[in-house]
C-alpha positions in Angstrom: -2.6 -66.0 -6.6 -4.8 -64.2 -3.3 -4.2 -61.0 -2.5 -1.7 -61.1 0.6 -3.7 -59.7 4.0 -1.5 -56.7 4.6 0.2 -54.7 1.4 2.1 -52.2 2.0 2.5 -50.0 -0.7 5.1 -47.0 -0.8 5.5 -44.1 -3.8 8.4 -42.6 -5.4 7.8 -40.2 -2.9 7.5 -42.4 0.1 11.2 -44.4 -0.4 11.7 -47.5 1.5 14.6 -45.9 3.5 11.9 -42.8 4.3 9.3 -45.3 5.3 11.8 -46.9 8.2 11.0 -43.3 9.9 7.6 -42.6 9.0 4.4 -44.5 11.0 2.1 -45.7 8.2 -1.3 -44.8 8.0 -3.4 -47.8 8.6 -6.8 -48.3 6.0 -9.1 -50.7 7.7 -11.4 -52.8 5.8 -13.9 -55.0 7.2 -14.1 -57.6 4.7 -11.4 -60.6 3.1 -9.2 -59.8 0.4 -10.3 -59.9 -2.8 -13.8 -58.1 -2.0 -14.9 -55.4 -4.1 -14.1 -53.0 -1.0 -10.7 -54.1 -0.6 -9.9 -53.8 -4.4 -11.3 -50.3 -3.8 -8.8 -49.9 -0.8 -5.8 -51.0 -2.6 -6.4 -49.0 -5.8 -7.1 -45.8 -3.3 -4.0 -46.7 -1.0 -0.8 -45.8 -3.6 -2.1 -42.1 -4.7 -3.7 -41.6 -1.0 0.5 -41.9 0.3 1.6 -39.8 -3.0 -0.7 -36.6 -1.5 -0.1 -37.7 1.8 3.8 -38.3 1.7 3.7 -41.4 4.0 3.1 -45.3 3.8 -0.4 -46.5 3.5 -1.3 -50.1 4.8 -4.4 -51.8 4.0 -5.2 -54.0 6.7 -8.1 -56.3 6.3 -10.3 -56.9 9.7 -12.9 -59.3 8.0 -16.2 -60.0 10.3 -19.6 -59.1 10.8 -20.3 -57.8 7.7 -17.6 -54.8 8.7 -18.7 -54.5 12.5 -15.2 -55.9 13.7 -13.5 -53.4 11.4 -15.7 -50.7 12.9 -15.3 -51.8 16.5 -11.2 -51.5 16.2 -12.0 -47.9 14.6 -14.2 -46.7 17.2 -12.0 -47.9 19.7 -8.9 -46.2 18.0 -7.4 -42.8 19.4 -8.0 -40.1 17.2 -4.4 -39.7 16.1 -4.6 -39.3 12.4 -3.1 -42.7 12.3 -6.0 -44.9 11.2 -8.8 -45.0 8.8 -11.8 -47.4 7.5 -12.8 -48.0 4.2 -16.4 -49.5 4.6 -20.0 -49.7 2.8 -23.2 -47.8 3.6 -24.2 -50.5 6.0 -21.9 -49.7 9.0 -22.9 -46.3 9.6 -26.6 -46.3 8.5 -28.2 -50.1 9.1 -25.8 -50.8 11.7 -27.7 -48.7 14.5 -31.0 -50.2 13.4 -30.0 -53.7 12.9 -28.4 -54.5 16.1 -30.4 -53.6 20.0 -26.7 -52.4 21.3 -23.4 -51.7 19.5 -20.1 -50.8 21.6 -19.8 -47.8 19.8 -21.9 -44.9 18.7 -22.0 -44.9 14.6 -22.8 -41.3 14.9 -20.1 -39.7 17.3 -17.3 -42.6 17.5 -16.6 -42.8 13.8 -16.3 -39.5 11.5 -17.3 -39.3 8.0 -14.3 -38.3 6.3 -14.9 -38.9 2.4 -17.9 -40.7 0.5 -15.5 -42.9 -2.2 -17.6 -44.4 -4.3 -21.2 -45.9 -5.5 -22.1 -49.3 -6.1 -25.3 -51.4 -7.4 -27.3 -54.4 -7.4 -29.2 -56.3 -10.0 -32.4 -58.2 -10.1 -31.0 -61.4 -11.1 -32.7 -64.9 -12.5 -31.5 -67.8 -14.0 -31.4 -67.8 -18.1 -33.9 -70.0 -18.2 -36.3 -68.5 -16.3 -39.9 -67.7 -17.7 -40.1 -63.8 -17.1 -38.1 -62.0 -19.6 -38.9 -58.5 -18.2 -39.5 -57.0 -14.6 -43.1 -56.8 -15.8 -43.0 -60.2 -16.7 -41.1 -61.3 -13.5 -43.6 -59.4 -11.2 -46.8 -61.0 -13.5 -44.9 -64.5 -12.5 -44.4 -64.0 -9.0 -47.6 -62.4 -7.6 -49.7 -65.2 -7.8 -47.1 -67.7 -6.0 -46.8 -65.4 -3.2 -44.3 -66.5 -0.6 -43.4 -69.8 -2.7 -41.4 -67.2 -4.8 -37.7 -66.8 -3.4 -34.9 -64.2 -3.4 -31.8 -64.7 -2.2 -29.6 -62.0 -1.0 -25.7 -61.5 0.2 -26.6 -62.0 4.2 -29.3 -61.4 6.4 -29.4 -57.4 7.3 -27.2 -56.4 4.2 -28.7 -53.9 1.5 -29.8 -56.7 -0.7 -32.0 -58.1 1.9 -33.8 -54.8 2.2 -34.3 -54.5 -1.5 -35.7 -57.4 -1.5 -38.4 -55.9 1.0 -38.6 -53.0 -1.0 -39.4 -54.7 -4.2 -42.5 -56.6 -2.5 -43.8 -53.4 -0.9 -43.5 -51.4 -4.7 -44.6 -54.4 -6.4 -47.5 -56.2 -4.4 -45.0 -59.5 -4.4 -44.6 -61.7 -1.6 -40.9 -63.0 -2.1 -39.4 -65.2 0.6 -36.0 -64.3 1.9 -33.4 -66.6 1.3 -30.1 -65.3 3.0 -26.4 -66.7 2.1 -23.1 -65.6 3.3 -21.9 -63.3 0.7 -22.0 -63.1 -3.0 -20.3 -66.6 -4.2 -22.4 -68.5 -2.5 -25.9 -66.4 -3.8 -24.6 -66.6 -7.3 -24.1 -70.4 -6.9 -27.8 -70.7 -5.6 -29.1 -68.8 -8.6 -27.4 -70.6 -10.9 -28.5 -74.1 -9.4 -32.1 -72.8 -9.0 -31.7 -72.9 -5.6 -33.8 -69.4 -5.4 -36.1 -67.8 -7.9 -34.6 -64.8 -8.1 -31.6 -62.7 -6.2 -30.1 -59.2 -5.7 -26.4 -59.4 -6.2 -24.3 -56.7 -6.8 -23.9 -56.3 -10.3 -20.1 -56.2 -10.1 -20.4 -60.2 -8.7 -22.4 -61.5 -11.3 -20.4 -59.6 -14.0 -19.4 -62.5 -15.4 -22.4 -64.2 -15.3 -23.9 -61.6 -17.5 -21.5 -61.8 -20.0 -22.2 -65.2 -20.8 -26.2 -65.4 -20.2 -26.1 -67.8 -17.4 -27.9 -65.2 -15.3 -30.2 -62.6 -16.5 -30.7 -59.1 -15.0 -34.3 -57.6 -14.9 -33.3 -54.6 -13.4 -30.7 -52.3 -11.5 -30.8 -50.4 -8.5 -29.7 -47.0 -8.4 -30.9 -43.9 -10.6 -28.8 -44.9 -13.6 -28.0 -48.0 -15.3 -24.7 -49.9 -14.9 -21.9 -50.0 -17.4 -21.8 -53.6 -17.1 -24.9 -54.2 -18.3 -26.5 -50.9 -20.0 -28.9 -52.9 -21.8 -30.6 -53.4 -18.7 -32.8 -50.6 -17.1 -32.4 -49.1 -13.7 -35.7 -49.7 -11.8 -36.0 -46.0 -11.8 -37.1 -46.0 -15.3 -39.8 -48.7 -14.7 -42.5 -46.5 -13.2 -43.3 -44.4 -10.2 -44.0 -47.5 -7.9 -40.2 -48.2 -8.4 -38.6 -44.7 -7.5 -38.0 -45.8 -3.9 -36.0 -48.7 -5.5 -33.7 -46.1 -7.9 -33.4 -43.9 -5.0 -31.6 -46.3 -3.0 -28.3 -45.2 -2.7 -25.2 -47.4 -2.1 -22.2 -46.0 -1.1 -18.1 -47.1 0.3 -16.4 -44.2 2.3 -14.0 -43.7 4.4 -14.1 -42.7 8.1 -11.5 -41.6 11.3 -12.1 -42.5 14.8 -14.7 -39.7 16.2 -11.8 -37.8 18.3 -9.7 -37.1 15.2 -9.2 -33.5 15.0 -10.7 -31.7 11.9 -7.5 -30.8 10.3 -6.7 -34.2 9.8 -9.9 -35.3 8.7 -9.7 -32.5 6.0 -6.6 -33.7 4.9 -7.0 -37.0 4.7 -10.2 -36.3 2.3 -8.0 -33.8 0.5 -5.9 -36.9 -0.2 -8.9 -39.3 -0.9 -10.9 -37.2 -3.1 -7.8 -36.2 -4.9 -7.0 -39.9 -5.9 -10.2 -40.4 -7.0 -9.9 -37.7 -9.6 -7.0 -39.1 -11.3 -8.5 -40.0 -15.0 -6.3 -43.3 -14.5 -8.2 -44.3 -11.2 -11.4 -43.4 -12.3 -11.6 -45.1 -15.4 -10.7 -48.7 -13.6 -13.4 -48.0 -11.1 -15.8 -47.2 -13.4 -14.9 -50.4 -15.1 -15.5 -52.4 -11.9 -19.1 -51.0 -11.7 -17.1 -48.5 -8.6 -18.5 -44.9 -10.4 -16.7 -41.9 -8.1 -19.2 -40.3 -6.0 -16.4 -37.9 -4.3 -18.2 -36.2 -1.1 -16.5 -34.1 1.5 -16.6 -34.8 5.0 -19.5 -32.2 5.5 -21.9 -33.2 2.1 -20.8 -37.1 3.1 -22.2 -36.5 6.7 -25.4 -34.9 5.1 -25.8 -38.2 2.9 -25.1 -40.3 6.0 -28.0 -38.5 7.9 -30.3 -38.5 4.8 -29.9 -42.3 4.0 -30.6 -43.1 7.9 -33.9 -41.3 7.7 -34.6 -43.3 4.5 -33.3 -46.9 5.3 -34.6 -47.0 8.7 -37.9 -46.8 8.9 -37.6 -49.9 6.4 -35.6 -51.7 8.9 -37.4 -50.8 11.8 -40.8 -52.2 9.7 -39.3 -55.5 9.2 -38.6 -56.3 12.4 -35.0 -57.8 11.8 -32.3 -57.6 14.1 -29.3 -58.9 14.1 -27.6 -60.7 17.3 -25.1 -58.6 19.4 
């Protein structure tokens, strides 16, 4: 059954009777129910509620790749009543993707905690002649823009991973954007594109049944969903940038939220991530915990802007306001 649009997760410390008198903490998610980030938020909500002593409501505000939720968060008063779970795209990519935003990603949303990482795979259909990354590069180079790669959508990390790949390998794969992970997977299976950059979690079933083959995965380590597939960082110095391409989900508050509230929310989130049962479930989903407190998370965001910003600017790509 599909997950409900909103769910109120109560713990033994927050009884239904007590919940009538305690205002819930709203946790905004900028993607529909069932998405990886939505699942992460729902897994996190209950242990956070335990630590905060109040209900946590997961509220889906899907649209614009997280922009709808980010705008709602930026408009919210800094009263400690609302948080947002968001991917790297919101604070790092948005400032470069939009000529104008109705909020300042550096000041109107405040980093609370980094939560987990996630990874992408360079994937091909099982009948593709390339059996490994070196074979794929040799196959793609002479084809130039006749060779294609699909992404989750224009402006997403999978789009720009393709640009990084072209720059690192001397290929000229032509970008074909889709509207999410499911359409991209369908296109790969149908042979509409030669390759794609889906999330490893999104193609776990296809990797297991062999209908898709991963040639390499982003990040510095291998994916537990495909431990036999090397990471880009293992495959030579030219691909080091692909290996350093960190991708994460994090927790944010309105920029006006007092530091005492931010620190309390961060402690609740990081404490939840440290629970062995939750950490194990997240690793099984290829969402390994990557806990960072507000200060460390802010530093990571700044470093990622310095890393991704020049690539996005150089591409000349922008999304419409």
